[in-house]
N, C-alpha and C positions, 0 to 999 in steps of 0.2 A: 504493500500500499504506499502511496505517496503521501507523506504527512502534509497536511494543510492545503496542498494544491488540490486535494480531493474535496476539501471542506471549505476552502477559502478563508481559513481562520489564521490570524496572526499568532506567532508564537515567539517566545524569548528564550535565548540560550545564554547561560553565564559561562564564560570561558575559564577553564581550569589550567593546571600546569601542563597537562598532556597536549593541549591545543596552542599554548603560548608559543609565539614565533612563527606560527603557520599562517600562510596566506588565507584570507577569508574565503576566496572562491574555492580553494582546495578543501578547506574544512567542510564547507557546505556541500560540495560534491560527494564527499565521503558520507555525510550525514543523510543526504537526500539522493540515494543511489539511483532513483528513477528519473532524476532531472539531470540533463547534461551540464557539464561544466560551463560550456559556452552560454547556455540559457541562464544559468545562475549568474554569470558575469553580466549579462544584460539586466537581470534583476537589480544587481548592485548599482550599475550605472544609472538605471531608471529610478532609483530611490526606493525600491521595494525592500531593500536591506539597509539597516542603519546600525551604527555602533555607538553606544552611549548617547543615543538620540541624534546623532549627526550622520550625514551621508559620507561614504568613503569610496575609495577606488577598489577594483577587484584584487589589486596586489597588496591591499592593506595587511600589515602583519599584526596579528592578534596579540593581546597582552592578558595576563592573569587578571580576572575581575571584569573584563569587558563584557557589556551586555549587548548581545546581538539580537536584534528584532527583525524577523522575517515576515513580510506581509505579501504573500504570493498573489500575483494578479490572476484574475479569472482567465481560464483558457479562452483563446480566440477561436471561434468557430465561424467558418464562412457561411454556414447555413445549418439551422437546427431542423432536421427533417422529421415530420410525423411518420411513424412506422406502424403498420398493422400488426402489432404484437398483441396476442391474446391477454386479456386482463380478467382477474377474478374480482369482480366488483361486488362489494357487500352492501353498498348504499350509494345513491347518487340523487341529487336534485340540482336546482339552478345555482346553488351556493357552494356545495361541497361534494367531494367524492371520496369514498373510503374503499381501498383496495387491499387485497391479501397478496402481498409481494412474495414471489417465489425466492427461495435461496439461490444465490448466484446472480441475481439481477442488481445492477447498479442503479441508484435512485436518479442521479442526474449526470449529464455529460461532464467529463473531467479528462485530465491528461491520461491517455491510454484507453479511454472509454468514450469514444465520439458518437457511438450509436448503440442501439439495443438497450437503452436505458428505460427506466419507468417514465421519465419525462417524454421521451420519444413516443412511447405507447399512449400516454395521456393526451398528448397533442393530437394524435390521430383520433382517439376515442371522444374527446371532449370538445375540441375546437376552441373552447373558451376557458382560459386559465388566468389567474391573477398575475400581474406583472411586477409586483413589489420586489421580487428577488432577481429581476433582470431576465435577459434573454436565455441564460443558461439554465435557470431553475424556475421556470414559470409554474406557479401554483404550489410549489413545495414549501411547506410550513415546518416540517421536521423530517429527519432522516432515520433510517436504520441501515446497519452495515450491509454490504453486499452479500455476505454469507449468512445473514440473519433473515429468516422468513417472517411473514406476518403482516399485521395491520398497520396501514399508514394512511393519513388523511391529506388531501390536497384541496386548495381553495380555488374556486372558479371566478372570483372577483376580488377586488382589493378590500372591500368592506369585510367580507368573510375572512380574508387572510389576516387582517388586523385583529379581528376578534379571536381567531384561533391562536395567533401568535401571543396575544395578551394572556390567554388561558394557560398556555405553556409557561409563560413567564411567572404567572401567579401559582403555578403547580396545581391547577384545578383540573387538568387533563388526567384521566385515569389511563395508565399504561402498565399492563401486567404481562410478564413474560414467563415462559416455561423453559427450563434448561435442565440438562443432565450434566452433573459435575463429578469430578474425581473425588473419591474419598466419601466417608460417611459423616454428615453433619450431626453433631451431638445434640444441638438445640433444635427444638421444633420450630422456632421462629426467632427472628432477631433483626437488628438494624445495623448496617455498616455506614458509619458516618466518618468519612475520610477523604480529604481533599485530593484532587487529581490534577496532575500537570505533566509536562514533558519529562521523560526519564533522563536525568543528567548523564547516565552511563550509555544510553542509546537513544539519540534524539528522534529516531523513527517511531519510538514507542511512548506510551503513557504509563504513568505509575502513580502510586499514592505518595504524595510529597507535600511538605509544608512550605517548601520554597517555590513560590509562584503558583501553587496548586489552587484550584477553584473548588469551592464548597460542593460536595457531592454526597448524596444520601440514597442508599438502596435498602429496601426492606425485603426480607425473605421468609418464606414459609415452606417447611418440608412437606412434600406430597407423598414421597415413597422412598424407602431406603433399600439398598441391596448390599451385597457383600463388600463391594469396593466402589459403589457409586450411589449418588442420591439424585432424585428428581425434585427440583425446587420450583416454586413460583416466586418471582421477583417483581417488586413494584418500584418503579422509579419515582423518586421525589424531585430529583433534579435530572438533567439530561446532558451530561458531559460525554465527550467523545469516548467510545469504548467503555463506558462506565461499568456496566455489569461485568464485562470480561476482566477489567482491571480490579474491581472490588472482589470478585470471587477468587482471583489469583492471590490477592492480598491476604485473604483469610485462609489460604492454603487449599482451596477447592476450585481449581481452574475448570473451565468448560471443557467437556469432552469434544475433541475435534477442532479445537481452537488452534489454528496454525501459528499464531503469534504469541499468545499468552498461555497456551496449553502445555501439556507435558509431551516430551519427545516420543514417549511410547504410544501416544495417541495415534501416531501415523501408522503403527502396525495393527491397530485395532480395526475391526470391520464397522467403521462408522462413516455415515454419509456426510462428512464435513462437520461444521460447527453446530452443535446441538443447542440452539437457541432460537426461540420462536415467540414473536410478539402476538400473544393469544387474545388479549382484551384491550380495546380502546374505547374510551368514553370521553365525551365532551358536550358542552352546551351549544346547541345549534345557533349560529350567528344571527339568524333572522327571527326564528320563532321563540327562542329561549328554552326550547325543550331539551331535556337531558337525554342524550342518545348514547347507547352502549352497544358495542359490537364484539362478537367472538369469532375467532377463526380456529378450526381444529388443528391439532398438531399434524404436520406433514406426515405422509405415509412412511417415508424412510426413517424419520425420527421415532415414530410410533413402533416401527418394527424393531428398532434397536432397543427400545424400552421392553418390548415383549421378550426379546432375546435375554435381557438382563433378568427378567422374571423367571425364565426357564433355566438360568445358569445355576 
């Protein structure tokens, strides 16, 4: 995954002794392996990268304590094309659409994903989407990871978009996930309250950290226990990037099949990718004020894995 270029979020890096004396373009090329060094040099020249609040040149030599802030530009697309990709629509009216996204589908175009995204499918299906997030992300109010399946809402006009975005900010949107994690959780329920930020040891990842971390809260309830795994329901109070994946790793129970935060032995298990599904989504309708709640069943391949655990 390309950090931030995929999400258009700024992030900050504090330079330690290992990076001191290194050129900024070389350091960034090593940290953002899916972005070319020449492209990163353009970012530096164009002011998308600053050091201690000031613009620098690509050959700037880093010092211990430097704060490097990267604000990736949105990818330039010559044309965003509607594509006749099938959608599992759970609800639709003139203001909002709720879809059950399959695992493996990227939500919006980004570097390396110019087509085949949920946005391409929505543009073909809806014709009308809000424009608040620009040409790259029309209608998109929130996202779920490429390898996470489940419910996602999109806005068809700016009024609906503003309402749904405000509900997310106020934490009044219900978002419940089902996941299979490694290990056996001892507590039937609990809350993980731990800030999330960039991992200082690996800037491509997120981790629990007090240094620049953002407030993040995840609630969990155990649904079923097995010999070496647990099925849990997770409710997001906040919506940080990779929040569930990072929080579950933090408490020693990473997601089964997670290629980034999971355990290496996961790759040898017969699992269909990341075992995380956005099962429940609830919000107040932007126009009518009615509270709406939707559910999407666990995907067949994930359910089959759970059945396998039951028989083991």
